[in-house]
Backbone bond lengths (Angstrom), bond angles and torsions (degrees), N, CA, C in turn:
res aa  C-N    CA-C-N  psi(-1)  N-CA   C-N-CA  omega(-1)  CA-C   N-CA-C  phi
1 M - - - 1.474 - - 1.523 109.29 -
2 R 1.328 115.45 132.57 1.460 119.59 -178.80 1.527 111.05 -74.53
3 A 1.325 115.55 150.17 1.454 120.99 177.97 1.526 110.06 -68.49
4 S 1.337 116.06 145.26 1.463 120.84 -178.85 1.525 111.89 -58.46
5 G 1.341 114.90 -39.88 1.464 118.66 -179.16 1.517 112.29 -62.74
6 D 1.324 117.19 -38.03 1.466 120.48 179.25 1.529 111.08 -67.70
7 I 1.323 115.77 -39.89 1.467 119.55 179.09 1.526 109.90 -64.89
8 E 1.333 116.63 -46.26 1.464 120.22 179.10 1.532 110.84 -57.31
9 K 1.325 116.29 -44.42 1.464 120.81 -178.88 1.521 111.15 -62.60
10 D 1.328 116.99 -45.09 1.466 120.40 -178.92 1.527 111.38 -64.78
11 V 1.338 117.07 -37.84 1.463 119.74 178.15 1.524 110.06 -65.14
12 R 1.329 117.39 -43.85 1.467 120.45 179.85 1.525 111.11 -61.26
13 V 1.320 116.52 -44.27 1.463 120.32 -179.53 1.527 110.22 -63.00
14 A 1.327 116.49 -43.64 1.463 120.33 -179.32 1.523 110.84 -63.43
15 L 1.327 117.94 -40.35 1.456 121.41 178.52 1.526 111.30 -65.08
16 E 1.322 116.17 -39.66 1.462 120.40 -178.66 1.523 112.48 -66.70
17 H 1.329 116.42 -28.71 1.467 119.83 -174.48 1.526 113.35 -101.64
18 D 1.323 117.66 -2.52 1.465 118.64 179.19 1.534 108.83 -76.76
19 P 1.344 118.68 126.21 1.475 121.55 -176.06 1.523 113.75 -65.86
20 R 1.326 117.81 -17.17 1.461 120.29 -179.68 1.523 112.53 -79.78
21 L 1.329 117.11 -11.89 1.456 121.98 -175.79 1.522 110.60 -113.30
22 N 1.324 116.05 143.49 1.456 121.79 178.39 1.523 108.95 -117.30
23 P 1.337 117.96 99.91 1.463 120.12 -176.17 1.521 113.90 -63.83
24 Q 1.355 117.50 -20.49 1.465 119.97 178.33 1.527 111.22 -72.07
25 R 1.352 116.71 -32.78 1.462 120.27 -178.53 1.522 112.75 -100.29
26 S 1.323 116.51 -25.92 1.465 120.63 -175.10 1.524 109.79 -123.56
27 A 1.317 115.79 100.52 1.467 120.88 179.61 1.529 109.17 -87.56
28 I 1.329 116.29 119.11 1.458 121.21 -177.52 1.525 109.43 -115.70
29 D 1.318 115.73 122.29 1.459 121.55 176.45 1.527 109.61 -90.11
30 V 1.333 115.92 137.28 1.466 121.60 -178.82 1.524 108.76 -122.47
31 E 1.339 115.89 128.98 1.463 119.95 179.97 1.520 109.42 -152.24
32 M 1.332 116.02 136.74 1.455 121.44 174.40 1.521 108.94 -83.92
33 Q 1.337 116.03 125.30 1.459 121.44 178.31 1.512 109.39 -139.08
34 S 1.329 115.63 120.39 1.468 121.81 177.07 1.520 112.24 52.98
35 G 1.315 116.16 40.24 1.454 121.31 176.57 1.516 115.38 83.68
36 A 1.329 117.53 0.14 1.462 121.03 -179.96 1.524 110.21 -115.51
37 V 1.317 116.21 149.75 1.465 120.81 173.59 1.525 107.78 -86.77
38 R 1.299 116.29 116.88 1.459 121.65 -179.65 1.525 109.23 -94.91
39 L 1.345 115.25 121.64 1.464 121.45 176.38 1.524 107.65 -106.54
40 A 1.314 116.65 125.60 1.462 120.96 -179.09 1.522 109.24 -137.97
41 G 1.319 115.24 160.69 1.451 120.41 -179.47 1.514 110.79 126.80
42 E 1.320 115.67 -170.88 1.454 121.44 -176.76 1.519 109.73 -123.74
43 V 1.340 115.84 130.81 1.460 121.78 -179.60 1.521 109.54 -117.07
44 E 1.340 115.29 169.50 1.457 120.78 -173.99 1.520 113.37 -78.37
45 S 1.319 117.69 -30.72 1.464 119.45 -170.69 1.522 111.16 -152.90
46 I 1.335 114.19 166.69 1.460 119.38 175.71 1.519 110.74 -64.11
47 E 1.347 117.17 -32.49 1.455 120.20 178.33 1.530 110.87 -60.84
48 E 1.338 116.68 -43.58 1.463 119.98 179.69 1.527 110.64 -66.55
49 K 1.305 116.84 -39.42 1.469 120.08 179.50 1.524 110.85 -60.55
50 R 1.327 116.98 -49.53 1.463 120.79 -179.80 1.526 111.27 -64.84
51 A 1.351 115.99 -41.10 1.467 119.67 -179.29 1.522 111.03 -63.09
52 A 1.323 117.82 -41.38 1.465 121.27 -179.27 1.525 110.86 -61.20
53 V 1.323 116.43 -40.93 1.467 120.28 179.29 1.519 110.52 -64.27
54 E 1.341 117.59 -44.04 1.460 120.67 -179.71 1.523 111.78 -65.55
55 V 1.332 117.16 -37.54 1.461 120.83 177.62 1.528 109.92 -61.90
56 A 1.332 116.24 -46.27 1.465 120.10 -179.00 1.524 111.27 -64.24
57 K 1.322 116.81 -37.94 1.463 120.36 179.47 1.527 112.08 -62.10
58 G 1.326 116.76 -27.98 1.452 120.62 -175.99 1.520 115.17 -82.06
59 I 1.326 117.67 -2.65 1.467 121.20 -178.29 1.526 110.08 -84.49
60 D 1.313 115.70 135.06 1.463 121.78 179.12 1.524 110.70 -58.14
61 G 1.325 116.10 128.45 1.460 121.00 178.78 1.516 113.88 98.77
62 V 1.325 117.37 -11.99 1.468 120.63 178.82 1.522 109.09 -83.29
63 E 1.313 116.34 119.02 1.459 121.59 -179.28 1.519 112.71 -106.12
64 R 1.332 117.52 -34.08 1.458 120.99 -179.45 1.526 109.79 -140.56
65 I 1.333 115.48 150.43 1.455 121.70 177.40 1.522 108.92 -117.17
66 D 1.317 116.36 130.13 1.460 122.30 171.75 1.526 106.23 -105.14
67 D 1.328 115.52 96.64 1.462 121.86 -172.43 1.530 110.28 -86.16
68 R 1.333 116.46 104.37 1.465 122.43 176.62 1.532 111.43 -110.92
69 L 1.318 117.17 13.68 1.459 120.57 -177.80 1.524 110.67 -67.91
70 R 1.324 115.22 140.56 1.458 121.28 177.31 1.531 109.42 -117.30
71 V 1.327 114.72 147.93 1.463 120.59 177.96 1.527 108.60 -95.65
72 R 1.315 116.66 131.97 1.459 121.73 -179.45 1.534 109.40 -68.85
73 P 1.341 118.30 116.81 1.468 119.58 -177.64 1.524 111.61 -79.22
74 A 1.337 115.46 155.99 1.465 119.76 176.79 1.524 110.64 -65.24
75 S 1.329 116.25 -33.73 1.456 121.42 177.68 1.518 108.85 -146.65
76 A 1.320 116.31 144.42 1.460 121.16 -178.92 1.524 110.17 -91.33
77 L 1.330 115.51 145.96 1.452 121.74 176.53 1.517 109.52 -126.74
78 A 1.319 116.24 151.11 1.462 119.93 172.28 1.518 108.44 -62.87
79 D 1.327 116.98 147.31 1.464 120.84 -176.34 1.526 112.53 -57.22
80 D 1.328 117.91 -42.62 1.458 120.36 -179.41 1.522 111.29 -63.56
81 T 1.322 116.42 -39.72 1.462 120.65 179.11 1.519 110.55 -66.15
82 L 1.322 116.43 -42.93 1.462 120.70 179.03 1.524 110.88 -65.10
83 C 1.316 117.57 -42.74 1.462 121.69 179.50 1.525 110.42 -60.53
84 D 1.309 116.90 -44.54 1.456 121.22 179.59 1.530 110.91 -62.94
85 A 1.337 116.92 -39.38 1.468 120.82 -179.71 1.522 111.58 -66.76
86 V 1.341 117.40 -41.25 1.464 120.77 178.06 1.524 110.12 -62.28
87 C 1.324 116.95 -47.11 1.468 120.48 -179.42 1.521 110.96 -61.53
88 R 1.312 117.08 -36.93 1.463 120.33 178.67 1.522 110.68 -65.38
89 H 1.347 116.61 -41.31 1.468 120.07 177.97 1.528 111.07 -62.68
90 L 1.315 116.58 -42.71 1.465 120.58 -179.94 1.529 110.79 -66.50
91 F 1.329 116.13 -41.47 1.456 120.53 -179.20 1.527 111.31 -64.61
92 E 1.326 117.34 -36.33 1.463 121.48 -177.12 1.524 113.11 -82.35
93 E 1.328 117.75 -10.23 1.464 121.22 -178.69 1.538 110.29 -77.22
94 P 1.344 118.06 120.41 1.469 120.21 -178.47 1.530 114.05 -56.56
95 S 1.316 117.33 -32.21 1.462 120.19 -178.36 1.525 112.88 -65.15
96 F 1.350 117.15 -18.22 1.454 120.81 -177.89 1.526 112.46 -105.85
97 Q 1.321 118.08 10.54 1.455 119.61 175.36 1.522 109.18 -62.75
98 G 1.296 115.76 134.45 1.459 120.54 -176.68 1.507 113.08 96.59
99 M 1.341 117.40 -1.75 1.459 120.83 179.38 1.526 110.35 -105.52
100 T 1.311 115.66 154.43 1.452 121.51 173.37 1.522 108.87 -88.22
101 I 1.320 116.95 128.54 1.467 122.36 175.21 1.523 107.33 -112.17
102 H 1.324 116.86 118.53 1.461 121.15 -179.02 1.523 109.27 -105.10
103 C 1.320 115.57 121.80 1.465 121.59 -179.21 1.522 109.60 -101.79
104 A 1.318 116.41 115.22 1.464 120.14 -179.47 1.526 111.44 -67.42
105 A 1.344 117.41 -25.26 1.466 120.31 -177.43 1.522 111.42 -64.77
106 C 1.341 116.60 -37.84 1.461 119.59 -179.83 1.523 112.15 -109.33
107 G 1.339 116.71 -8.01 1.458 120.93 176.37 1.506 114.99 70.55
108 R 1.340 117.30 28.06 1.461 118.11 -178.49 1.528 110.91 -131.95
109 D 1.336 114.74 160.47 1.461 122.58 175.71 1.523 109.62 -96.96
110 V 1.329 115.05 142.17 1.460 120.77 172.45 1.517 106.65 -120.95
111 L 1.332 116.70 123.77 1.456 120.83 -177.79 1.517 109.37 -119.91
112 E 1.316 115.94 129.37 1.456 121.04 178.83 1.524 108.61 -112.36
113 R 1.334 117.07 123.18 1.462 123.89 -178.30 1.545 111.89 62.54
114 T 1.279 116.93 176.41 1.471 127.67 175.79 1.533 113.76 27.63
115 P 1.332 118.69 59.53 1.472 119.39 -176.74 1.523 113.63 -62.61
116 H 1.344 117.89 -22.77 1.462 119.56 -177.11 1.528 112.82 -93.50
117 A 1.318 116.63 -10.89 1.469 119.68 -179.34 1.525 109.46 -145.69
118 P 1.334 117.44 68.41 1.465 119.92 -178.43 1.520 111.81 -59.90
119 E 1.345 115.35 143.74 1.460 121.15 -177.22 1.531 112.65 -85.75
120 G 1.304 116.62 3.21 1.459 120.53 179.95 1.518 109.57 158.35
121 R 1.311 115.36 177.09 1.460 120.46 -178.50 1.519 109.20 -145.45
122 I 1.330 115.21 133.56 1.464 120.64 175.92 1.520 108.02 -123.90
123 A 1.326 116.42 121.53 1.460 121.83 175.84 1.523 108.59 -104.76
124 V 1.316 116.23 133.93 1.462 122.14 -175.73 1.523 109.97 -117.09
125 T 1.324 116.21 125.47 1.457 122.02 172.12 1.523 108.29 -128.63
126 V 1.321 116.45 152.88 1.461 121.74 -179.02 1.521 109.25 -135.69
127 D 1.320 115.72 133.41 1.465 121.64 178.13 1.520 108.31 -140.23
128 G 1.312 117.43 111.53 1.450 121.48 179.11 1.520 113.30 63.22
129 G 1.317 116.56 33.77 1.456 120.44 -179.00 1.514 114.52 82.54
130 V 1.345 116.82 -1.80 1.466 121.72 177.77 1.524 108.61 -93.84
131 I 1.333 116.11 119.81 1.459 122.62 -176.57 1.529 109.32 -94.54
132 T 1.319 116.50 126.80 1.460 121.07 175.65 1.524 109.22 -112.43
133 L 1.339 114.93 128.20 1.456 122.14 177.02 1.522 108.66 -109.04
134 S 1.308 117.57 127.22 1.459 121.38 177.39 1.519 108.43 -135.68
135 G 1.330 114.95 165.90 1.442 119.63 -177.83 1.515 111.40 123.87
136 E 1.332 116.46 -149.04 1.458 120.88 -173.79 1.524 110.27 -146.11
137 V 1.341 116.20 134.31 1.464 121.93 177.44 1.525 108.76 -129.38
138 V 1.352 115.82 171.10 1.463 119.78 -170.07 1.530 113.74 -94.81
139 S 1.333 118.29 -5.50 1.462 119.06 -179.76 1.520 110.16 -158.34
140 R 1.342 114.98 161.19 1.456 119.75 175.57 1.525 110.98 -66.29
141 A 1.332 116.60 -31.07 1.461 119.50 177.63 1.524 110.74 -62.08
142 H 1.335 117.32 -42.15 1.462 120.70 175.71 1.534 110.64 -61.61
143 K 1.315 115.83 -44.77 1.467 119.69 -178.50 1.525 110.87 -60.78
144 R 1.332 116.29 -45.92 1.462 119.70 -178.80 1.524 111.25 -67.72
145 L 1.320 116.88 -40.53 1.463 119.83 -179.65 1.522 111.07 -63.93
146 A 1.332 117.73 -40.88 1.462 120.26 178.70 1.523 111.08 -58.78
147 A 1.325 116.53 -42.03 1.467 120.13 179.84 1.526 110.92 -66.25
148 V 1.331 117.82 -41.41 1.465 120.15 179.74 1.527 110.59 -63.61
149 L 1.336 117.28 -43.24 1.462 119.76 178.26 1.525 110.80 -61.36
150 A 1.323 117.00 -35.88 1.465 119.90 175.89 1.524 110.76 -66.00
151 W 1.335 117.09 -44.05 1.464 120.99 177.98 1.516 111.19 -61.19
152 W 1.305 117.59 -36.91 1.463 121.12 -178.30 1.526 113.29 -71.11
153 T 1.316 118.25 -12.43 1.459 121.01 -178.79 1.527 109.96 -74.84
154 P 1.331 118.80 121.95 1.468 120.60 179.89 1.526 111.45 -54.76
155 G 1.325 115.98 135.78 1.459 121.39 -179.42 1.515 113.90 99.83
156 C 1.346 117.30 -10.59 1.470 120.80 -179.90 1.525 111.03 -69.63
157 R 1.332 116.06 132.44 1.460 121.80 177.86 1.537 112.18 -105.82
158 N 1.321 115.86 -29.69 1.462 120.23 179.07 1.524 107.80 -165.08
159 V 1.336 115.85 156.90 1.456 121.28 176.87 1.519 108.76 -126.65
160 I 1.307 116.41 124.06 1.459 122.54 173.31 1.523 106.47 -104.16
161 N 1.324 115.96 110.13 1.457 120.76 -174.33 1.526 109.89 -99.33
162 A 1.330 115.79 97.82 1.466 121.76 -179.73 1.525 111.55 -103.23
163 L 1.337 117.40 19.42 1.457 120.40 179.30 1.525 110.68 -67.58
164 A 1.311 116.19 135.01 1.458 121.69 174.45 1.526 108.75 -92.17
165 V 1.328 115.97 146.76 1.461 121.83 178.29 1.524 108.40 -106.72
166 R 1.327 116.58 124.85 1.455 122.10 178.51 1.528 109.19 -127.61
167 P 1.330 118.19 120.60 1.467 126.26 -0.83 1.518 111.38 -77.45
168 A 1.316 115.46 147.75 1.462 120.64 179.22 1.525 109.48 -73.71
169 G 1.308 115.83 152.11 1.460 121.15 178.58 1.513 109.81 -154.46
170 R 1.318 115.60 169.70 1.460 120.63 -178.12 1.525 110.39 -73.46
171 D 1.324 115.86 133.24 1.464 120.61 177.24 1.530 109.06 -78.95
172 T 1.325 116.08 141.28 1.463 121.15 -177.14 1.519 109.99 -140.06
173 D 1.335 115.40 169.99 1.463 120.33 174.79 1.524 111.25 -62.23
174 D 1.334 116.51 -33.76 1.466 119.34 177.84 1.523 111.05 -63.41
175 E 1.338 116.90 -37.20 1.461 120.39 176.98 1.526 110.25 -62.75
176 I 1.330 116.37 -42.72 1.465 119.96 179.30 1.525 110.30 -65.68
177 R 1.332 116.15 -41.56 1.465 119.46 179.53 1.530 110.58 -61.89
178 D 1.312 117.87 -41.74 1.464 120.92 176.63 1.533 110.70 -59.23
179 A 1.341 115.80 -40.54 1.463 119.79 179.97 1.530 110.67 -67.62
180 V 1.332 117.55 -37.93 1.465 120.71 178.09 1.524 110.07 -60.56
181 E 1.334 116.92 -48.62 1.458 120.66 179.90 1.533 110.80 -61.10
182 L 1.322 116.28 -42.38 1.456 121.24 -179.45 1.520 111.25 -62.02
183 V 1.325 116.71 -48.80 1.463 121.00 -176.02 1.525 110.97 -66.84
184 L 1.327 117.68 -42.45 1.463 119.51 178.52 1.525 110.93 -62.62
185 N 1.319 116.99 -35.01 1.465 120.69 176.62 1.520 111.97 -65.21
186 K 1.324 116.91 -27.50 1.462 120.48 -178.08 1.525 112.46 -79.33
187 D 1.325 117.56 -17.26 1.464 120.94 -177.76 1.532 109.04 -89.34
188 P 1.333 118.95 112.67 1.463 121.19 -177.10 1.523 113.73 -68.54
189 I 1.324 117.76 -13.98 1.462 120.91 179.24 1.527 111.24 -81.08
190 V 1.327 116.45 -24.32 1.466 121.62 -171.77 1.529 110.37 -98.53
191 H 1.340 116.21 130.94 1.466 122.16 174.70 1.531 107.92 -84.19
192 S 1.330 115.68 81.18 1.462 120.11 -170.32 1.514 113.01 -65.34
193 G 1.337 117.48 -25.96 1.454 119.62 -178.94 1.511 113.49 -67.27
194 R 1.321 117.96 -13.67 1.464 122.32 179.77 1.526 112.37 -103.93
195 I 1.334 116.38 10.86 1.462 120.75 -176.78 1.530 109.70 -119.85
196 D 1.317 116.05 130.99 1.459 122.60 173.71 1.529 108.66 -109.60
197 A 1.322 116.01 140.20 1.465 120.96 179.40 1.513 109.89 -120.14
198 E 1.317 116.07 130.46 1.460 122.10 174.04 1.518 108.03 -114.96
199 V 1.326 117.03 134.35 1.465 121.48 -176.92 1.514 109.47 -125.65
200 R 1.322 115.78 126.19 1.454 121.89 175.78 1.522 108.68 -136.24
201 D 1.328 115.52 117.24 1.456 121.46 179.49 1.533 111.06 54.50
202 G 1.322 115.62 40.26 1.459 120.60 177.68 1.513 114.72 79.94
203 R 1.324 117.51 0.23 1.473 121.39 -179.76 1.524 108.71 -99.45
204 V 1.320 116.25 122.44 1.457 122.30 -172.39 1.530 110.28 -103.14
205 T 1.329 115.91 132.17 1.461 122.02 172.52 1.519 108.11 -114.65
206 L 1.327 116.67 124.87 1.452 122.70 178.20 1.518 109.52 -100.94
207 R 1.315 116.05 128.05 1.465 121.38 176.69 1.529 108.74 -131.74
208 G 1.331 115.06 152.95 1.452 119.67 179.44 1.512 110.41 136.64
209 T 1.330 115.70 -158.06 1.457 121.75 -173.85 1.518 110.58 -129.37
210 V 1.318 116.16 136.61 1.462 122.55 175.51 1.520 109.11 -128.07
211 A 1.336 116.22 165.88 1.458 120.35 -173.20 1.526 112.95 -84.75
212 T 1.343 117.27 -30.94 1.463 120.49 -174.35 1.526 110.27 -142.38
213 R 1.321 115.03 164.66 1.459 119.92 175.42 1.526 110.70 -66.08
214 E 1.326 116.54 -32.35 1.458 119.42 178.50 1.523 110.73 -66.28
215 E 1.332 117.61 -40.20 1.455 119.99 176.60 1.520 110.96 -63.35
216 K 1.311 117.01 -38.70 1.463 121.51 177.33 1.527 110.38 -61.48
217 R 1.327 116.23 -44.18 1.464 120.81 -179.72 1.528 111.08 -65.33
218 L 1.344 116.30 -43.57 1.462 119.80 -178.14 1.520 112.07 -67.15
219 A 1.337 117.32 -37.13 1.466 119.97 178.09 1.522 110.24 -61.17
220 E 1.326 116.75 -43.11 1.464 119.72 178.73 1.524 111.25 -64.57
221 R 1.333 116.37 -43.67 1.464 118.74 -179.10 1.526 111.16 -63.48
222 D 1.337 116.83 -39.38 1.465 119.67 177.08 1.520 111.03 -55.01
223 V 1.321 116.75 -42.20 1.465 120.96 -178.29 1.524 110.82 -67.64
224 W 1.320 117.06 -37.29 1.463 119.41 179.60 1.528 111.87 -61.43
225 Y 1.331 117.51 -28.97 1.462 120.11 -179.58 1.525 112.56 -69.70
226 I 1.318 118.87 -15.44 1.458 122.49 -174.04 1.528 110.71 -80.76
227 E 1.303 116.52 127.45 1.461 121.05 -179.90 1.527 110.32 -64.98
228 G 1.329 115.41 139.63 1.451 121.42 -179.95 1.515 113.54 96.72
229 V 1.337 117.45 -13.40 1.459 120.63 178.15 1.526 109.16 -78.13
230 R 1.327 116.31 124.97 1.459 121.69 -176.94 1.529 112.50 -97.98
231 D 1.320 115.87 -27.84 1.461 119.64 -179.18 1.528 107.77 -161.94
232 V 1.338 116.05 157.14 1.458 121.00 178.06 1.516 108.80 -132.96
233 A 1.338 116.13 122.44 1.465 122.41 172.95 1.526 106.90 -103.18
234 N 1.315 116.44 114.95 1.456 121.50 -174.87 1.523 109.73 -97.36
235 A 1.347 115.67 96.91 1.458 121.15 179.63 1.532 111.14 -103.86
236 L 1.329 117.15 20.42 1.455 121.01 178.71 1.526 110.51 -66.85
237 E 1.318 116.32 140.12 1.459 122.28 178.33 1.523 109.45 -103.62
238 V 1.327 115.79 138.81 1.459 121.22 179.57 1.521 109.00 -90.57
239 Y 1.336 115.57 121.62 1.461 121.97 -179.42 1.523 108.02 -116.98
240 E 1.313 117.23 122.59 1.453 121.06 -173.14 1.525 113.53 -81.72
241 G 1.335 118.48 -6.51 1.457 120.90 -179.91 1.517 111.46 -76.55
242 P 1.358 117.61 178.74 1.476 121.25 -178.86 1.520 111.23 -69.08
243 L 1.327 115.35 141.95 1.463 122.19 177.06 1.513 109.37 -123.55
244 D 1.303 116.52 150.49 1.456 121.60 173.99 1.520 108.07 -66.36
245 T 1.326 117.52 125.15 1.469 120.75 -174.62 1.521 113.28 -95.36
246 E 1.332 117.66 1.04 1.460 119.07 -178.92 1.519 110.31 -70.03
247 V 1.317 116.29 133.76 1.458 122.06 179.42 1.523 108.92 -112.66
248 T 1.316 116.95 126.66 1.453 121.84 177.44 1.521 108.96 -92.11
249 R 1.320 117.62 124.00 1.469 121.73 -179.16 1.521 108.01 -88.67
250 A 1.324 115.28 119.78 1.467 120.73 -178.29 1.523 109.73 -88.83
251 T 1.319 114.86 162.46 1.463 121.61 176.71 1.510 108.52 -126.20
252 P 1.329 119.15 131.91 1.458 120.78 179.91 1.517 111.21 -61.92
253 S 1.338 114.71 151.35 1.449 118.82 177.48 1.524 109.97 -62.80
254 G 1.315 115.80 143.78 1.473 119.77 179.23 1.498 113.85 93.88
255 S 1.369 118.42 -2.98 1.458 119.43 -176.63 1.515 112.38 -92.81
256 G 1.359 117.28 -5.56 1.440 120.08 175.59 1.517 111.99 87.48
């Protein structure tokens, strides 16, 4: 077994030399605690957060990652305001109709449809811009979508997704691919019908055509927000001609 100090040193060196990370803008603290490598600090983007975790996982002797990294938000919000905004996004999402949404900021439950037989429950708490989701949902697609909607809320610094899936099942690349299609469909800026996603071992390749470089960038960032994604290869081509702007809103499996 390697010494903790050696593992910490190797992780720091790897983080400093990875081209996806900027140590001048994103200070990452590395510490071994209870057999896990704890990453803490503030980074510029979700891409850097995910990349840092993958870099640490690749170091010899690293068995578990305790990811405490936060993403620097464009603007800060009070925790109660952020909590209320997340709950509103979840409540307005068609895929979550029939679920109970509990907002810790106001201490109340909001139930949409089926009041006598809720399809699940999501409780939202916020501490220092870190959003925690707990409760139970009916599919991994629901779980992943809830986390993405939380990430999309302005002021979010991190999302801790403690939602349980009932019934539980094995996670697969197909599950991740379904989540990619779902999330891209939810973004009104992205022409999701012109994008194909291939997933292998958690690594996503995007192919197809988009209207602008900004749409290409946003499509990639949307995918990075999805839990289980290890890397994103953006092979989207920018086409300056007219594109169909209709967006099809998908529904996760199990939502009826």
